[in-house]
Backbone bond lengths (Angstrom), bond angles and torsions (degrees), N, CA, C in turn:
res aa  C-N    CA-C-N  psi(-1)  N-CA   C-N-CA  omega(-1)  CA-C   N-CA-C  phi
1 X - - - 1.452 - - 1.523 109.22 -
2 X 1.288 117.58 129.73 1.451 123.09 177.71 1.521 108.90 -71.69
3 X 1.329 117.02 141.36 1.462 121.17 -178.24 1.522 112.10 -61.33
4 X 1.302 118.80 -25.65 1.464 121.85 -177.90 1.526 112.25 -82.17
5 X 1.324 118.29 -14.74 1.465 120.93 -176.50 1.524 115.06 -55.33
6 X 1.333 121.47 -35.53 1.469 119.25 178.25 1.535 112.70 -56.42
7 X 1.309 117.46 -29.32 1.467 120.30 176.71 1.524 111.16 -63.73
8 X 1.318 114.93 -36.36 1.463 119.67 -179.02 1.528 112.50 -69.58
9 X 1.335 116.86 -16.32 1.461 121.33 179.81 1.530 112.22 -89.00
10 X 1.323 116.86 -6.75 1.466 119.49 178.51 1.529 109.91 -64.85
11 X 1.336 117.19 145.43 1.472 119.80 -178.90 1.532 113.58 -53.92
12 X 1.317 117.32 -39.00 1.465 119.85 179.64 1.528 111.55 -65.19
13 X 1.313 116.85 -39.69 1.466 120.64 178.05 1.524 110.46 -64.35
14 X 1.313 115.98 -41.70 1.470 120.44 178.61 1.526 110.00 -64.29
15 X 1.323 116.51 -43.66 1.468 120.50 178.07 1.525 111.01 -59.17
16 X 1.333 116.68 -43.64 1.467 120.69 178.85 1.532 111.44 -60.64
17 X 1.310 117.04 -41.90 1.459 120.17 -179.28 1.521 112.20 -73.09
18 X 1.318 117.59 -35.36 1.460 120.93 -172.87 1.528 114.48 -89.91
19 X 1.311 117.10 -22.90 1.466 119.93 -177.73 1.525 110.38 -77.69
20 X 1.324 117.51 131.35 1.466 119.64 179.87 1.537 113.03 -72.70
21 X 1.315 117.92 -15.93 1.464 120.00 -176.27 1.521 114.09 -118.14
22 X 1.334 118.65 -25.42 1.463 120.18 -174.25 1.529 112.65 -66.60
23 X 1.321 117.91 -50.84 1.469 119.92 -179.50 1.528 111.87 -60.63
24 X 1.343 119.44 -45.09 1.471 118.04 176.69 1.536 112.75 -61.56
25 X 1.320 116.66 -35.94 1.473 119.28 178.43 1.522 110.84 -65.94
26 X 1.328 116.85 -42.61 1.466 120.83 178.95 1.529 110.16 -65.77
27 X 1.337 117.17 -43.15 1.480 120.19 177.37 1.528 111.18 -60.41
28 X 1.331 116.30 -40.27 1.470 120.40 179.72 1.524 110.75 -64.88
29 X 1.330 117.15 -45.33 1.473 119.85 177.95 1.525 110.92 -62.63
30 X 1.328 116.57 -40.55 1.464 120.28 178.55 1.532 110.15 -61.77
31 X 1.320 116.15 -44.98 1.470 120.49 179.38 1.525 111.21 -63.83
32 X 1.329 117.44 -42.93 1.472 120.47 178.28 1.526 111.35 -63.28
33 X 1.320 115.61 -39.13 1.465 119.35 176.04 1.514 111.05 -61.79
34 X 1.335 116.58 -43.28 1.462 119.52 179.76 1.520 111.91 -67.66
35 X 1.315 116.77 -38.20 1.471 119.25 177.07 1.529 109.32 -59.68
36 X 1.314 116.48 -44.86 1.466 120.55 179.82 1.521 111.04 -64.25
37 X 1.327 116.59 -45.99 1.463 120.43 179.60 1.522 111.41 -59.53
38 X 1.309 116.16 -51.77 1.465 119.95 -176.27 1.533 111.09 -66.62
39 X 1.315 117.05 -36.78 1.471 119.59 178.47 1.525 111.44 -63.79
40 X 1.329 116.87 -44.39 1.469 119.04 -178.82 1.519 111.11 -69.05
41 X 1.324 116.48 -41.92 1.467 120.00 178.55 1.526 110.27 -64.09
42 X 1.323 116.86 -44.26 1.468 120.22 -179.13 1.528 111.25 -64.31
43 X 1.328 117.33 -41.82 1.468 120.00 179.17 1.531 110.51 -60.17
44 X 1.326 116.21 -44.76 1.459 119.95 179.20 1.529 110.89 -66.06
45 X 1.322 116.22 -48.15 1.466 120.68 -177.42 1.530 111.29 -61.12
46 X 1.324 116.67 -42.14 1.468 119.86 179.24 1.518 111.15 -64.71
47 X 1.334 117.02 -35.25 1.475 119.62 176.65 1.524 109.76 -64.26
48 X 1.331 117.25 -45.67 1.466 120.43 179.98 1.531 110.42 -64.19
49 X 1.326 117.25 -32.28 1.467 120.35 177.51 1.525 112.96 -71.49
50 X 1.339 116.97 -12.34 1.457 119.06 173.92 1.508 116.36 126.90
51 X 1.313 118.96 -7.60 1.461 119.78 177.65 1.526 109.99 -72.48
52 X 1.314 116.10 141.45 1.472 122.29 176.26 1.524 112.35 53.22
53 X 1.303 116.15 52.40 1.473 120.44 -178.10 1.524 113.74 -60.56
54 X 1.319 116.44 -15.38 1.459 118.85 178.47 1.534 111.43 -73.33
55 X 1.327 117.10 -15.91 1.467 120.87 177.11 1.524 110.15 -84.18
56 X 1.308 115.53 139.57 1.458 121.14 176.55 1.532 109.59 -71.13
57 X 1.319 116.39 127.96 1.458 121.02 177.68 1.527 109.72 -63.47
58 X 1.335 116.18 -41.03 1.469 119.37 -179.07 1.519 111.42 -66.70
59 X 1.324 117.23 -41.63 1.469 119.65 178.97 1.524 110.55 -66.12
60 X 1.314 116.83 -40.76 1.458 120.21 178.47 1.530 109.94 -62.75
61 X 1.310 116.92 -41.88 1.461 120.90 178.22 1.531 110.58 -60.73
62 X 1.334 116.88 -44.42 1.478 120.33 178.63 1.522 111.81 -60.98
63 X 1.331 117.02 -34.81 1.464 121.02 179.62 1.527 112.35 -75.45
64 X 1.320 117.03 -38.83 1.465 120.92 -172.99 1.523 114.33 -87.47
65 X 1.329 117.41 -32.79 1.461 119.99 -174.01 1.530 114.38 -57.69
66 X 1.333 120.11 -41.30 1.471 118.22 177.01 1.532 112.46 -60.65
67 X 1.321 117.49 -36.33 1.462 121.23 177.70 1.522 110.95 -68.60
68 X 1.319 115.84 -38.16 1.462 120.48 178.12 1.528 110.07 -63.09
69 X 1.326 116.70 -46.90 1.462 120.19 179.70 1.528 111.35 -65.70
70 X 1.330 117.09 -38.75 1.470 120.05 176.77 1.527 110.29 -61.48
71 X 1.311 116.54 -39.39 1.462 120.49 178.30 1.527 110.70 -62.50
72 X 1.316 116.66 -42.81 1.463 120.66 178.76 1.531 110.37 -62.49
73 X 1.326 116.08 -38.13 1.466 120.26 179.01 1.531 110.99 -64.54
74 X 1.304 117.75 -27.76 1.472 121.56 175.97 1.534 110.40 -83.77
75 X 1.316 116.91 -42.01 1.464 121.94 -173.58 1.528 112.80 -66.63
76 X 1.316 117.83 -43.38 1.465 119.88 -173.94 1.531 112.20 -63.69
77 X 1.333 119.64 -51.69 1.470 116.69 179.78 1.529 113.63 -68.71
78 X 1.325 117.43 -37.59 1.472 117.85 179.54 1.520 110.85 -68.28
79 X 1.318 117.02 -39.70 1.463 120.22 176.64 1.522 111.25 -64.21
80 X 1.316 116.69 -38.33 1.467 120.23 177.60 1.521 110.97 -63.73
81 X 1.317 116.26 -41.05 1.471 119.84 177.64 1.525 111.20 -64.55
82 X 1.319 115.91 -43.01 1.469 119.11 178.64 1.524 110.69 -63.12
83 X 1.316 116.18 -39.57 1.463 120.38 177.31 1.525 110.46 -62.84
84 X 1.312 115.99 -44.66 1.461 121.82 -177.70 1.524 112.04 -54.94
85 X 1.309 116.04 -40.97 1.462 119.43 -175.23 1.531 113.60 -73.62
86 X 1.350 116.89 -18.43 1.474 120.80 -179.11 1.525 110.64 -137.78
87 X 1.334 116.15 36.91 1.466 120.80 -172.29 1.524 112.90 -57.10
88 X 1.317 117.27 -46.49 1.464 120.20 -177.69 1.511 112.56 -59.75
89 X 1.309 115.45 -44.36 1.472 120.92 -179.92 1.524 110.72 -67.93
90 X 1.332 117.05 -44.71 1.464 120.58 -175.21 1.520 112.85 -70.29
91 X 1.320 116.52 -41.30 1.462 119.05 -176.74 1.523 111.74 -63.29
92 X 1.319 116.69 -24.85 1.469 119.80 178.86 1.529 112.40 -97.15
93 X 1.311 116.94 3.30 1.462 121.44 -179.37 1.529 111.20 -88.97
94 X 1.320 116.08 121.29 1.474 119.46 176.58 1.526 111.22 -61.58
95 X 1.316 116.27 -34.25 1.461 120.46 179.88 1.529 111.14 -65.65
96 X 1.326 117.25 -41.63 1.461 121.14 177.13 1.530 110.62 -64.39
97 X 1.327 116.29 -43.74 1.471 120.28 178.59 1.531 109.80 -62.00
98 X 1.339 117.09 -41.55 1.462 120.70 176.84 1.526 110.74 -61.69
99 X 1.331 117.35 -44.00 1.467 120.48 179.09 1.524 110.57 -58.53
100 X 1.326 116.86 -46.23 1.468 120.50 -179.40 1.527 111.10 -65.49
101 X 1.328 117.10 -37.35 1.466 120.43 177.62 1.526 110.60 -65.76
102 X 1.326 117.18 -39.76 1.467 120.81 177.71 1.520 111.03 -65.87
103 X 1.326 117.87 -40.09 1.472 121.53 176.54 1.529 109.52 -60.87
104 X 1.328 116.52 -46.27 1.464 120.31 179.07 1.535 110.91 -61.91
105 X 1.326 116.36 -42.98 1.468 120.07 179.06 1.528 111.17 -63.56
106 X 1.333 116.96 -39.58 1.467 120.56 178.72 1.525 110.87 -65.21
107 X 1.328 116.72 -40.19 1.469 120.23 178.29 1.529 110.99 -65.49
108 X 1.312 116.67 -43.94 1.469 120.51 178.01 1.520 110.44 -63.56
109 X 1.325 116.88 -42.10 1.462 120.99 178.08 1.536 110.82 -59.73
110 X 1.328 116.82 -41.67 1.470 120.70 179.16 1.528 110.62 -64.27
111 X 1.331 116.78 -41.24 1.470 119.89 178.69 1.528 110.96 -64.81
112 X 1.321 116.06 -40.83 1.470 119.71 178.17 1.529 109.69 -64.59
113 X 1.316 117.07 -41.20 1.467 120.85 178.63 1.531 110.24 -60.16
114 X 1.341 116.57 -46.90 1.469 120.56 -176.97 1.518 112.86 -67.65
115 X 1.316 117.34 -29.02 1.467 119.73 179.91 1.530 112.28 -96.63
116 X 1.321 116.93 -6.02 1.468 122.15 179.75 1.506 111.53 -113.60
117 X 1.335 117.25 -102.78 1.469 120.51 -175.05 1.528 114.62 -53.48
118 X 1.328 118.19 -33.77 1.464 121.19 -177.77 1.527 111.70 -61.14
119 X 1.310 117.06 -27.39 1.464 120.74 -177.63 1.533 111.88 -62.74
120 X 1.318 117.62 -23.93 1.466 121.05 178.77 1.518 113.61 -105.21
121 X 1.332 117.62 19.90 1.471 121.85 -173.02 1.531 113.16 -60.33
122 X 1.313 118.81 -28.21 1.470 119.94 179.77 1.524 111.53 -55.97
123 X 1.323 116.57 -34.10 1.466 121.04 -177.73 1.526 112.50 -74.01
124 X 1.330 118.23 -20.92 1.469 121.01 -177.33 1.525 112.14 -130.39
125 X 1.315 116.42 24.96 1.463 122.39 -175.85 1.527 113.23 -63.46
126 X 1.298 117.03 -46.22 1.471 120.66 -175.34 1.520 110.03 -141.39
127 X 1.316 115.95 134.01 1.453 121.34 169.54 1.510 117.50 82.17
128 X 1.311 118.23 -6.73 1.465 119.97 179.56 1.528 109.55 -129.32
129 X 1.322 114.92 161.39 1.465 120.05 179.71 1.525 110.54 -71.34
130 X 1.302 115.23 141.96 1.468 120.47 172.80 1.521 108.18 -68.10
131 X 1.321 117.62 154.13 1.469 119.57 178.64 1.536 110.97 -64.14
132 X 1.322 116.29 157.07 1.470 120.04 -178.19 1.535 113.81 -54.02
133 X 1.322 117.75 -38.10 1.473 119.86 -179.24 1.534 110.69 -63.80
134 X 1.321 116.95 -40.53 1.467 120.33 178.51 1.526 110.37 -66.14
135 X 1.321 116.54 -43.74 1.469 119.85 179.71 1.532 111.07 -64.31
136 X 1.319 116.83 -39.44 1.468 120.22 179.14 1.526 110.57 -64.19
137 X 1.319 116.48 -41.32 1.464 118.85 -178.82 1.514 112.81 -68.75
138 X 1.333 118.40 -37.76 1.470 118.33 178.94 1.526 110.84 -74.72
139 X 1.335 117.64 -29.48 1.467 119.35 174.14 1.529 109.40 -65.26
140 X 1.328 116.31 -41.88 1.466 120.54 175.46 1.528 110.21 -62.24
141 X 1.303 117.14 -41.52 1.464 121.42 177.94 1.519 111.11 -56.95
142 X 1.322 116.41 -49.12 1.472 119.92 178.69 1.523 111.43 -58.94
143 X 1.316 116.71 -44.47 1.465 120.42 -179.36 1.530 110.87 -63.61
144 X 1.323 117.16 -42.53 1.465 120.64 179.75 1.528 111.25 -62.99
145 X 1.331 117.09 -45.97 1.467 119.57 -178.65 1.525 111.81 -68.44
146 X 1.312 117.51 -34.04 1.471 119.58 174.37 1.529 109.13 -62.73
147 X 1.311 116.45 -40.89 1.461 120.56 176.79 1.522 112.56 -62.68
148 X 1.326 116.89 -42.02 1.467 121.12 177.98 1.524 110.20 -61.01
149 X 1.326 116.66 -47.01 1.467 120.70 -179.83 1.531 110.20 -62.69
150 X 1.325 117.49 -43.85 1.470 120.52 179.91 1.530 110.58 -61.05
151 X 1.316 116.91 -44.35 1.475 119.94 177.94 1.519 110.80 -63.11
152 X 1.324 116.66 -45.08 1.460 120.43 -179.29 1.516 113.00 -61.98
153 X 1.307 116.30 -42.39 1.465 119.49 179.31 1.532 110.92 -67.88
154 X 1.307 116.94 -38.24 1.459 120.38 178.30 1.536 110.31 -66.20
155 X 1.319 116.73 -41.59 1.470 120.53 176.68 1.530 110.68 -62.08
156 X 1.308 116.48 -42.92 1.472 120.63 -178.09 1.526 111.29 -65.51
157 X 1.324 115.82 -31.77 1.471 119.50 -178.36 1.525 112.14 -79.57
158 X 1.335 116.46 -16.48 1.474 118.19 -177.36 1.514 112.78 -92.00
């Protein structure tokens, strides 16, 4: 017996598996949350990489960050519910573990960006190239989130 199997016996997990509409609704909300998250992160990262230099990086961040946080508020509970319904299978899946590791790496990368290169954003806010460290971190961010999406889509298809 897999250690995660007791989670699958919870009434909510059973409801998710047995309901013809609940699991698809949760998957749809999870996907919409991820679309929003990746879109906001990509828009910001592409700006830091040099697209639309006439836009203020700080203003763009102020506009996008609430959407990013709202997406996380949708993704975490829906992802937890999806995990609950297939915990035994997912916990033993290398692909699921990779997805979670990529999510963790992306979060750590974002924290490092905010406490590192972001501290000097006034110097590269508008009209000039971001420093190499900032560009490297947002390029890594894009790669990590692409990896998360690829893992998630592969998991959903299996």
